[in-house]
C-alpha positions as protocol buffer text, in pm:
chain_id: "A"
residue {
  index: 1
  type: UNK
  ca { x: 7490 y: 9286 z: 8652 }
}
residue {
  index: 2
  type: UNK
  ca { x: 7626 y: 9475 z: 8306 }
}
residue {
  index: 3
  type: UNK
  ca { x: 8009 y: 9496 z: 8321 }
}
residue {
  index: 4
  type: UNK
  ca { x: 8268 y: 9683 z: 8139 }
}
residue {
  index: 5
  type: UNK
  ca { x: 8551 y: 9500 z: 8062 }
}
residue {
  index: 6
  type: UNK
  ca { x: 8880 y: 9571 z: 7868 }
}
residue {
  index: 7
  type: UNK
  ca { x: 9094 y: 9333 z: 7652 }
}
residue {
  index: 8
  type: UNK
  ca { x: 9408 y: 9435 z: 7455 }
}
residue {
  index: 9
  type: UNK
  ca { x: 9436 y: 9188 z: 7151 }
}
residue {
  index: 10
  type: UNK
  ca { x: 9749 y: 9184 z: 6937 }
}
residue {
  index: 11
  type: UNK
  ca { x: 9694 y: 9086 z: 6552 }
}
residue {
  index: 12
  type: UNK
  ca { x: 9954 y: 9111 z: 6307 }
}
residue {
  index: 13
  type: UNK
  ca { x: 10123 y: 9510 z: 6380 }
}
residue {
  index: 14
  type: UNK
  ca { x: 9830 y: 9688 z: 6545 }
}
residue {
  index: 15
  type: UNK
  ca { x: 9730 y: 9640 z: 6860 }
}
residue {
  index: 16
  type: UNK
  ca { x: 9341 y: 9659 z: 6929 }
}
residue {
  index: 17
  type: UNK
  ca { x: 9195 y: 9799 z: 7260 }
}
residue {
  index: 18
  type: UNK
  ca { x: 8841 y: 9649 z: 7301 }
}
residue {
  index: 19
  type: UNK
  ca { x: 8585 y: 9792 z: 7551 }
}
residue {
  index: 20
  type: UNK
  ca { x: 8266 y: 9576 z: 7563 }
}
residue {
  index: 21
  type: UNK
  ca { x: 7948 y: 9541 z: 7768 }
}
residue {
  index: 22
  type: UNK
  ca { x: 7805 y: 9203 z: 7878 }
}
residue {
  index: 23
  type: UNK
  ca { x: 7483 y: 9117 z: 7973 }
}
residue {
  index: 24
  type: UNK
  ca { x: 7458 y: 8777 z: 8137 }
}
residue {
  index: 25
  type: UNK
  ca { x: 7112 y: 8706 z: 8316 }
}
residue {
  index: 26
  type: UNK
  ca { x: 7283 y: 8380 z: 8428 }
}
residue {
  index: 27
  type: UNK
  ca { x: 7420 y: 8600 z: 8696 }
}
residue {
  index: 28
  type: UNK
  ca { x: 7176 y: 8859 z: 8764 }
}
residue {
  index: 29
  type: UNK
  ca { x: 6795 y: 8951 z: 8723 }
}
residue {
  index: 30
  type: UNK
  ca { x: 6797 y: 9315 z: 8836 }
}
residue {
  index: 31
  type: UNK
  ca { x: 6872 y: 9452 z: 8464 }
}
residue {
  index: 32
  type: UNK
  ca { x: 6614 y: 9360 z: 8208 }
}
residue {
  index: 33
  type: UNK
  ca { x: 6727 y: 9428 z: 7820 }
}
residue {
  index: 34
  type: UNK
  ca { x: 6440 y: 9429 z: 7534 }
}
residue {
  index: 35
  type: UNK
  ca { x: 6511 y: 9444 z: 7158 }
}
residue {
  index: 36
  type: UNK
  ca { x: 6216 y: 9634 z: 6963 }
}
residue {
  index: 37
  type: UNK
  ca { x: 6259 y: 9523 z: 6562 }
}
residue {
  index: 38
  type: UNK
  ca { x: 5921 y: 9618 z: 6334 }
}
residue {
  index: 39
  type: UNK
  ca { x: 5630 y: 9556 z: 6581 }
}
residue {
  index: 40
  type: UNK
  ca { x: 5783 y: 9296 z: 6784 }
}
residue {
  index: 41
  type: UNK
  ca { x: 5953 y: 9263 z: 7173 }
}
residue {
  index: 42
  type: UNK
  ca { x: 6214 y: 9024 z: 7221 }
}
residue {
  index: 43
  type: UNK
  ca { x: 6346 y: 8963 z: 7576 }
}
residue {
  index: 44
  type: UNK
  ca { x: 6724 y: 8947 z: 7560 }
}
residue {
  index: 45
  type: UNK
  ca { x: 6912 y: 8686 z: 7795 }
}
residue {
  index: 46
  type: UNK
  ca { x: 7264 y: 8752 z: 7658 }
}
residue {
  index: 47
  type: UNK
  ca { x: 7393 y: 9052 z: 7466 }
}
residue {
  index: 48
  type: UNK
  ca { x: 7733 y: 9169 z: 7350 }
}
residue {
  index: 49
  type: UNK
  ca { x: 7850 y: 9475 z: 7159 }
}
residue {
  index: 50
  type: UNK
  ca { x: 8199 y: 9678 z: 7166 }
}
residue {
  index: 51
  type: UNK
  ca { x: 8402 y: 9973 z: 7040 }
}
residue {
  index: 52
  type: UNK
  ca { x: 8770 y: 9943 z: 6899 }
}
residue {
  index: 53
  type: UNK
  ca { x: 9040 y: 10138 z: 6762 }
}
residue {
  index: 54
  type: UNK
  ca { x: 9350 y: 10073 z: 6555 }
}
residue {
  index: 55
  type: UNK
  ca { x: 9640 y: 10127 z: 6798 }
}
residue {
  index: 56
  type: UNK
  ca { x: 10037 y: 10185 z: 6705 }
}
residue {
  index: 57
  type: UNK
  ca { x: 10285 y: 10027 z: 6943 }
}
residue {
  index: 58
  type: UNK
  ca { x: 10273 y: 10299 z: 7190 }
}
residue {
  index: 59
  type: UNK
  ca { x: 9875 y: 10231 z: 7262 }
}
residue {
  index: 60
  type: UNK
  ca { x: 9784 y: 10563 z: 7058 }
}
residue {
  index: 61
  type: UNK
  ca { x: 9462 y: 10538 z: 6795 }
}
residue {
  index: 62
  type: UNK
  ca { x: 9569 y: 10515 z: 6464 }
}
residue {
  index: 63
  type: UNK
  ca { x: 9229 y: 10519 z: 6348 }
}
residue {
  index: 64
  type: UNK
  ca { x: 8854 y: 10639 z: 6433 }
}
residue {
  index: 65
  type: UNK
  ca { x: 8693 y: 10458 z: 6632 }
}
residue {
  index: 66
  type: UNK
  ca { x: 8482 y: 10109 z: 6480 }
}
residue {
  index: 67
  type: UNK
  ca { x: 8201 y: 9888 z: 6610 }
}
residue {
  index: 68
  type: UNK
  ca { x: 8194 y: 9561 z: 6600 }
}
residue {
  index: 69
  type: UNK
  ca { x: 7856 y: 9347 z: 6552 }
}
residue {
  index: 70
  type: UNK
  ca { x: 7567 y: 9384 z: 6829 }
}
residue {
  index: 71
  type: UNK
  ca { x: 7541 y: 9019 z: 6939 }
}
residue {
  index: 72
  type: UNK
  ca { x: 7250 y: 8879 z: 7098 }
}
residue {
  index: 73
  type: UNK
  ca { x: 7085 y: 8569 z: 7253 }
}
residue {
  index: 74
  type: UNK
  ca { x: 6701 y: 8502 z: 7286 }
}
residue {
  index: 75
  type: UNK
  ca { x: 6452 y: 8224 z: 7347 }
}
residue {
  index: 76
  type: UNK
  ca { x: 6353 y: 8062 z: 7039 }
}
residue {
  index: 77
  type: UNK
  ca { x: 5995 y: 8065 z: 6902 }
}
residue {
  index: 78
  type: UNK
  ca { x: 5796 y: 8079 z: 6605 }
}
residue {
  index: 79
  type: UNK
  ca { x: 5899 y: 8406 z: 6470 }
}
residue {
  index: 80
  type: UNK
  ca { x: 6116 y: 8402 z: 6192 }
}
residue {
  index: 81
  type: UNK
  ca { x: 6207 y: 8787 z: 6208 }
}
residue {
  index: 82
  type: UNK
  ca { x: 6618 y: 8692 z: 6248 }
}
residue {
  index: 83
  type: UNK
  ca { x: 6582 y: 8387 z: 5980 }
}
residue {
  index: 84
  type: UNK
  ca { x: 6456 y: 8595 z: 5695 }
}
residue {
  index: 85
  type: UNK
  ca { x: 6675 y: 8879 z: 5790 }
}
residue {
  index: 86
  type: UNK
  ca { x: 6969 y: 8709 z: 5777 }
}
residue {
  index: 87
  type: UNK
  ca { x: 6935 y: 8518 z: 5455 }
}
residue {
  index: 88
  type: UNK
  ca { x: 6794 y: 8860 z: 5280 }
}
residue {
  index: 89
  type: UNK
  ca { x: 7170 y: 9037 z: 5175 }
}
residue {
  index: 90
  type: UNK
  ca { x: 6936 y: 9361 z: 5082 }
}
residue {
  index: 91
  type: UNK
  ca { x: 6700 y: 9390 z: 5407 }
}
residue {
  index: 92
  type: UNK
  ca { x: 6777 y: 9669 z: 5614 }
}
residue {
  index: 93
  type: UNK
  ca { x: 6585 y: 9733 z: 5952 }
}
residue {
  index: 94
  type: UNK
  ca { x: 6577 y: 9997 z: 6267 }
}
residue {
  index: 95
  type: UNK
  ca { x: 6580 y: 9835 z: 6577 }
}
residue {
  index: 96
  type: UNK
  ca { x: 6615 y: 9968 z: 6955 }
}
residue {
  index: 97
  type: UNK
  ca { x: 6771 y: 9824 z: 7254 }
}
residue {
  index: 98
  type: UNK
  ca { x: 6630 y: 9941 z: 7599 }
}
residue {
  index: 99
  type: UNK
  ca { x: 6827 y: 9876 z: 7910 }
}
residue {
  index: 100
  type: UNK
  ca { x: 6598 y: 9925 z: 8215 }
}
residue {
  index: 101
  type: UNK
  ca { x: 6596 y: 9795 z: 8595 }
}
residue {
  index: 102
  type: UNK
  ca { x: 6308 y: 9570 z: 8647 }
}
residue {
  index: 103
  type: UNK
  ca { x: 6275 y: 9743 z: 9028 }
}
residue {
  index: 104
  type: UNK
  ca { x: 6251 y: 10118 z: 8885 }
}
residue {
  index: 105
  type: UNK
  ca { x: 6537 y: 10217 z: 9094 }
}
residue {
  index: 106
  type: UNK
  ca { x: 6788 y: 10367 z: 8797 }
}
residue {
  index: 107
  type: UNK
  ca { x: 6740 y: 10516 z: 8491 }
}
residue {
  index: 108
  type: UNK
  ca { x: 6683 y: 10318 z: 8187 }
}
residue {
  index: 109
  type: UNK
  ca { x: 6907 y: 10345 z: 7877 }
}
residue {
  index: 110
  type: UNK
  ca { x: 6827 y: 10337 z: 7500 }
}
residue {
  index: 111
  type: UNK
  ca { x: 7082 y: 10213 z: 7191 }
}
residue {
  index: 112
  type: UNK
  ca { x: 6921 y: 10234 z: 6871 }
}
residue {
  index: 113
  type: UNK
  ca { x: 7037 y: 10090 z: 6555 }
}
residue {
  index: 114
  type: UNK
  ca { x: 6971 y: 10257 z: 6228 }
}
residue {
  index: 115
  type: UNK
  ca { x: 7011 y: 10102 z: 5889 }
}
residue {
  index: 116
  type: UNK
  ca { x: 7073 y: 9756 z: 6026 }
}
residue {
  index: 117
  type: UNK
  ca { x: 7140 y: 9407 z: 5827 }
}
residue {
  index: 118
  type: UNK
  ca { x: 7142 y: 9081 z: 6022 }
}
residue {
  index: 119
  type: UNK
  ca { x: 7481 y: 8928 z: 5944 }
}
residue {
  index: 120
  type: UNK
  ca { x: 7484 y: 8609 z: 6169 }
}
residue {
  index: 121
  type: UNK
  ca { x: 7192 y: 8348 z: 6297 }
}
residue {
  index: 122
  type: UNK
  ca { x: 7214 y: 8024 z: 6475 }
}
residue {
  index: 123
  type: UNK
  ca { x: 6949 y: 7827 z: 6622 }
}
residue {
  index: 124
  type: UNK
  ca { x: 7050 y: 7593 z: 6895 }
}
residue {
  index: 125
  type: UNK
  ca { x: 6872 y: 7353 z: 7069 }
}
residue {
  index: 126
  type: UNK
  ca { x: 6944 y: 7119 z: 7352 }
}
residue {
  index: 127
  type: UNK
  ca { x: 6679 y: 6875 z: 7458 }
}
residue {
  index: 128
  type: UNK
  ca { x: 6800 y: 6817 z: 7839 }
}
residue {
  index: 129
  type: UNK
  ca { x: 6811 y: 7223 z: 7927 }
}
residue {
  index: 130
  type: UNK
  ca { x: 6536 y: 7411 z: 8092 }
}
residue {
  index: 131
  type: UNK
  ca { x: 6547 y: 7657 z: 7778 }
}
residue {
  index: 132
  type: UNK
  ca { x: 6591 y: 7361 z: 7517 }
}
residue {
  index: 133
  type: UNK
  ca { x: 6550 y: 7612 z: 7171 }
}
residue {
  index: 134
  type: UNK
  ca { x: 6795 y: 7945 z: 7169 }
}
residue {
  index: 135
  type: UNK
  ca { x: 6865 y: 8166 z: 6892 }
}
residue {
  index: 136
  type: UNK
  ca { x: 7186 y: 8377 z: 6835 }
}
residue {
  index: 137
  type: UNK
  ca { x: 7220 y: 8635 z: 6620 }
}
residue {
  index: 138
  type: UNK
  ca { x: 7429 y: 8938 z: 6526 }
}
residue {
  index: 139
  type: UNK
  ca { x: 7355 y: 9290 z: 6382 }
}
residue {
  index: 140
  type: UNK
  ca { x: 7564 y: 9529 z: 6233 }
}
residue {
  index: 141
  type: UNK
  ca { x: 7429 y: 9886 z: 6200 }
}
residue {
  index: 142
  type: UNK
  ca { x: 7532 y: 10185 z: 5969 }
}
residue {
  index: 143
  type: UNK
  ca { x: 7414 y: 10436 z: 6282 }
}
residue {
  index: 144
  type: UNK
  ca { x: 7440 y: 10369 z: 6676 }
}
residue {
  index: 145
  type: UNK
  ca { x: 7221 y: 10634 z: 6894 }
}
residue {
  index: 146
  type: UNK
  ca { x: 7262 y: 10625 z: 7272 }
}
residue {
  index: 147
  type: UNK
  ca { x: 6989 y: 10784 z: 7439 }
}
residue {
  index: 148
  type: UNK
  ca { x: 6906 y: 10988 z: 7089 }
}
residue {
  index: 149
  type: UNK
  ca { x: 7273 y: 11108 z: 7073 }
}
residue {
  index: 150
  type: UNK
  ca { x: 7473 y: 10989 z: 6785 }
}
residue {
  index: 151
  type: UNK
  ca { x: 7757 y: 10762 z: 6863 }
}
residue {
  index: 152
  type: UNK
  ca { x: 7918 y: 10638 z: 6545 }
}
residue {
  index: 153
  type: UNK
  ca { x: 7793 y: 10611 z: 6170 }
}
residue {
  index: 154
  type: UNK
  ca { x: 7911 y: 10476 z: 5831 }
}
residue {
  index: 155
  type: UNK
  ca { x: 7920 y: 10609 z: 5527 }
}
residue {
  index: 156
  type: UNK
  ca { x: 7666 y: 10361 z: 5389 }
}
residue {
  index: 157
  type: UNK
  ca { x: 7410 y: 10516 z: 5604 }
}
residue {
  index: 158
  type: UNK
  ca { x: 7048 y: 10566 z: 5414 }
}
residue {
  index: 159
  type: UNK
  ca { x: 6892 y: 10712 z: 5751 }
}
residue {
  index: 160
  type: UNK
  ca { x: 6971 y: 11078 z: 5880 }
}
residue {
  index: 161
  type: UNK
  ca { x: 6950 y: 11083 z: 6244 }
}
residue {
  index: 162
  type: UNK
  ca { x: 6841 y: 11425 z: 6260 }
}
residue {
  index: 163
  type: UNK
  ca { x: 6552 y: 11347 z: 6086 }
}
residue {
  index: 164
  type: UNK
  ca { x: 6403 y: 11118 z: 6283 }
}
residue {
  index: 165
  type: UNK
  ca { x: 6084 y: 11201 z: 6475 }
}
residue {
  index: 166
  type: UNK
  ca { x: 6000 y: 11484 z: 6213 }
}
residue {
  index: 167
  type: UNK
  ca { x: 5656 y: 11447 z: 6028 }
}
residue {
  index: 168
  type: UNK
  ca { x: 5675 y: 11369 z: 5651 }
}
residue {
  index: 169
  type: UNK
  ca { x: 5553 y: 11639 z: 5428 }
}
residue {
  index: 170
  type: UNK
  ca { x: 5395 y: 11517 z: 5121 }
}
residue {
  index: 171
  type: UNK
  ca { x: 5419 y: 11745 z: 4864 }
}
residue {
  index: 172
  type: UNK
  ca { x: 5116 y: 11804 z: 4617 }
}
residue {
  index: 173
  type: UNK
  ca { x: 5172 y: 11735 z: 4274 }
}
residue {
  index: 174
  type: UNK
  ca { x: 5286 y: 12034 z: 4090 }
}
residue {
  index: 175
  type: UNK
  ca { x: 4999 y: 12242 z: 3900 }
}
residue {
  index: 176
  type: UNK
  ca { x: 5165 y: 12327 z: 3548 }
}
residue {
  index: 177
  type: UNK
  ca { x: 4812 y: 12448 z: 3395 }
}
residue {
  index: 178
  type: UNK
  ca { x: 4786 y: 12833 z: 3293 }
}
residue {
  index: 179
  type: UNK
  ca { x: 4526 y: 12995 z: 3486 }
}
residue {
  index: 180
  type: UNK
  ca { x: 4357 y: 13342 z: 3571 }
}
residue {
  index: 181
  type: UNK
  ca { x: 4290 y: 13386 z: 3929 }
}
residue {
  index: 182
  type: UNK
  ca { x: 4139 y: 13714 z: 3958 }
}
residue {
  index: 183
  type: UNK
  ca { x: 4129 y: 14064 z: 3806 }
}
residue {
  index: 184
  type: UNK
  ca { x: 3979 y: 14405 z: 3907 }
}
residue {
  index: 185
  type: UNK
  ca { x: 3979 y: 14760 z: 3863 }
}
residue {
  index: 186
  type: UNK
  ca { x: 4128 y: 15004 z: 4163 }
}
residue {
  index: 187
  type: UNK
  ca { x: 4217 y: 15374 z: 4146 }
}
residue {
  index: 188
  type: UNK
  ca { x: 4594 y: 15481 z: 4153 }
}
residue {
  index: 189
  type: UNK
  ca { x: 4603 y: 15425 z: 4539 }
}
residue {
  index: 190
  type: UNK
  ca { x: 4483 y: 15058 z: 4504 }
}
residue {
  index: 191
  type: UNK
  ca { x: 4151 y: 15120 z: 4618 }
}
residue {
  index: 192
  type: UNK
  ca { x: 3916 y: 14807 z: 4456 }
}
residue {
  index: 193
  type: UNK
  ca { x: 3578 y: 14901 z: 4249 }
}
residue {
  index: 194
  type: UNK
  ca { x: 3664 y: 15304 z: 4251 }
}
residue {
  index: 195
  type: UNK
  ca { x: 3433 y: 15535 z: 4156 }
}
residue {
  index: 196
  type: UNK
  ca { x: 3597 y: 15650 z: 3869 }
}
residue {
  index: 197
  type: UNK
  ca { x: 3496 y: 15963 z: 3629 }
}
residue {
  index: 198
  type: UNK
  ca { x: 3621 y: 16025 z: 3244 }
}
residue {
  index: 199
  type: UNK
  ca { x: 3949 y: 16155 z: 3232 }
}
residue {
  index: 200
  type: UNK
  ca { x: 4053 y: 15927 z: 3556 }
}
residue {
  index: 201
  type: UNK
  ca { x: 4363 y: 15721 z: 3561 }
}
residue {
  index: 202
  type: UNK
  ca { x: 4278 y: 15334 z: 3678 }
}
residue {
  index: 203
  type: UNK
  ca { x: 4469 y: 15011 z: 3712 }
}
residue {
  index: 204
  type: UNK
  ca { x: 4339 y: 14686 z: 3616 }
}
residue {
  index: 205
  type: UNK
  ca { x: 4518 y: 14432 z: 3821 }
}
residue {
  index: 206
  type: UNK
  ca { x: 4532 y: 14071 z: 3681 }
}
residue {
  index: 207
  type: UNK
  ca { x: 4637 y: 13785 z: 3921 }
}
residue {
  index: 208
  type: UNK
  ca { x: 4779 y: 13461 z: 3709 }
}
residue {
  index: 209
  type: UNK
  ca { x: 4934 y: 13147 z: 3793 }
}
residue {
  index: 210
  type: UNK
  ca { x: 5179 y: 12987 z: 3515 }
}
residue {
  index: 211
  type: UNK
  ca { x: 5077 y: 13238 z: 3266 }
}
residue {
  index: 212
  type: UNK
  ca { x: 5423 y: 13442 z: 3226 }
}
residue {
  index: 213
  type: UNK
  ca { x: 5536 y: 13469 z: 2855 }
}
residue {
  index: 214
  type: UNK
  ca { x: 5153 y: 13400 z: 2736 }
}
residue {
  index: 215
  type: UNK
  ca { x: 4877 y: 13643 z: 2605 }
}
residue {
  index: 216
  type: UNK
  ca { x: 4562 y: 13709 z: 2742 }
}
residue {
  index: 217
  type: UNK
  ca { x: 4241 y: 13924 z: 2640 }
}
residue {
  index: 218
  type: UNK
  ca { x: 4073 y: 14117 z: 2909 }
}
residue {
  index: 219
  type: UNK
  ca { x: 3715 y: 14217 z: 2884 }
}
residue {
  index: 220
  type: UNK
  ca { x: 3637 y: 14519 z: 3075 }
}
residue {
  index: 221
  type: UNK
  ca { x: 3238 y: 14538 z: 3006 }
}
residue {
  index: 222
  type: UNK
  ca { x: 3160 y: 14922 z: 3116 }
}
residue {
  index: 223
  type: UNK
  ca { x: 2836 y: 15024 z: 2917 }
}
residue {
  index: 224
  type: UNK
  ca { x: 2901 y: 15406 z: 3003 }
}
residue {
  index: 225
  type: UNK
  ca { x: 3283 y: 15485 z: 2947 }
}
residue {
  index: 226
  type: UNK
  ca { x: 3545 y: 15357 z: 2762 }
}
residue {
  index: 227
  type: UNK
  ca { x: 3906 y: 15337 z: 2811 }
}
residue {
  index: 228
  type: UNK
  ca { x: 4233 y: 15420 z: 2667 }
}
residue {
  index: 229
  type: UNK
  ca { x: 4555 y: 15184 z: 2660 }
}
residue {
  index: 230
  type: UNK
  ca { x: 4885 y: 15356 z: 2577 }
}
residue {
  index: 231
  type: UNK
  ca { x: 4673 y: 15615 z: 2376 }
}
residue {
  index: 232
  type: UNK
  ca { x: 4466 y: 15351 z: 2214 }
}
residue {
  index: 233
  type: UNK
  ca { x: 4096 y: 15335 z: 2229 }
}
residue {
  index: 234
  type: UNK
  ca { x: 3984 y: 14974 z: 2355 }
}
residue {
  index: 235
  type: UNK
  ca { x: 3754 y: 14851 z: 2101 }
}
residue {
  index: 236
  type: UNK
  ca { x: 3428 y: 14727 z: 2264 }
}
residue {
  index: 237
  type: UNK
  ca { x: 3628 y: 14756 z: 2612 }
}
residue {
  index: 238
  type: UNK
  ca { x: 3851 y: 14486 z: 2503 }
}
residue {
  index: 239
  type: UNK
  ca { x: 4218 y: 14464 z: 2577 }
}
residue {
  index: 240
  type: UNK
  ca { x: 4377 y: 14222 z: 2350 }
}
residue {
  index: 241
  type: UNK
  ca { x: 4674 y: 13986 z: 2335 }
}
residue {
  index: 242
  type: UNK
  ca { x: 4792 y: 14164 z: 2636 }
}
residue {
  index: 243
  type: UNK
  ca { x: 5131 y: 13953 z: 2710 }
}
residue {
  index: 244
  type: UNK
  ca { x: 5188 y: 13847 z: 3103 }
}
residue {
  index: 245
  type: UNK
  ca { x: 5499 y: 13922 z: 3244 }
}
residue {
  index: 246
  type: UNK
  ca { x: 5453 y: 13794 z: 3618 }
}
residue {
  index: 247
  type: UNK
  ca { x: 5203 y: 13662 z: 3826 }
}
residue {
  index: 248
  type: UNK
  ca { x: 5050 y: 13978 z: 3905 }
}
residue {
  index: 249
  type: UNK
  ca { x: 5028 y: 14238 z: 3652 }
}
residue {
  index: 250
  type: UNK
  ca { x: 4894 y: 14640 z: 3702 }
}
residue {
  index: 251
  type: UNK
  ca { x: 4784 y: 14768 z: 3358 }
}
residue {
  index: 252
  type: UNK
  ca { x: 4728 y: 15145 z: 3363 }
}
residue {
  index: 253
  type: UNK
  ca { x: 4414 y: 15291 z: 3184 }
}
residue {
  index: 254
  type: UNK
  ca { x: 4265 y: 15607 z: 3104 }
}
residue {
  index: 255
  type: UNK
  ca { x: 3870 y: 15656 z: 3147 }
}
residue {
  index: 256
  type: UNK
  ca { x: 3744 y: 15826 z: 2832 }
}
residue {
  index: 257
  type: UNK
  ca { x: 3396 y: 15886 z: 2725 }
}
residue {
  index: 258
  type: UNK
  ca { x: 3158 y: 15647 z: 2577 }
}
residue {
  index: 259
  type: UNK
  ca { x: 3231 y: 15623 z: 2171 }
}
residue {
  index: 260
  type: UNK
  ca { x: 2977 y: 15557 z: 1945 }
}
């Protein structure tokens, strides 16, 4: 079954405290460990990983926790995932390790490895073994999640764990073409298509996009009345060369009798 071991290793002037889990199916078959990479599923025969902290002579940590590689042993097959991964120094993959009871008697656990390199690969063949071909490999992740919670992350990560599982929003190509969306006449209270009379004041509401700073000509086309804008009669009911200052403009006009 899963064993938690503690070792102390003296290296130079530092004392390393190492905690590691060991999964060894030569001793037990009550737990099953699977590794998922891309769309492939692998049954794990042996698995090791550990965390450590540099410590002083009194045993107190002198640096933040670090992880060693995640080491695996699986049965060999025609699959070349780990061989190809190990010989590409730029290749990163996300993978998942599941620990579950074969009999469903305990809660399963999941470790996710994000932005992971494969640092080591070995194929071992032994002709007189019941498992003649075994694959050994070591993975080095930028981020480690345990049951969805971030345990450790390195500065070189590319994936933000907070964004995992969120839908990707595809941005539409930005439309920069100037266009008039709509224009219409209202009374001073904002009611559209008013029954205006001579002497009334009205608004021409113009809605545009990407038109700020550009000039526009409006044709009001009223056969019975004319309009004044800023005291000037609009010839042929046309407001020419009006400069747009915002996406929605309200232009006040005065209704006057038809001019000959």
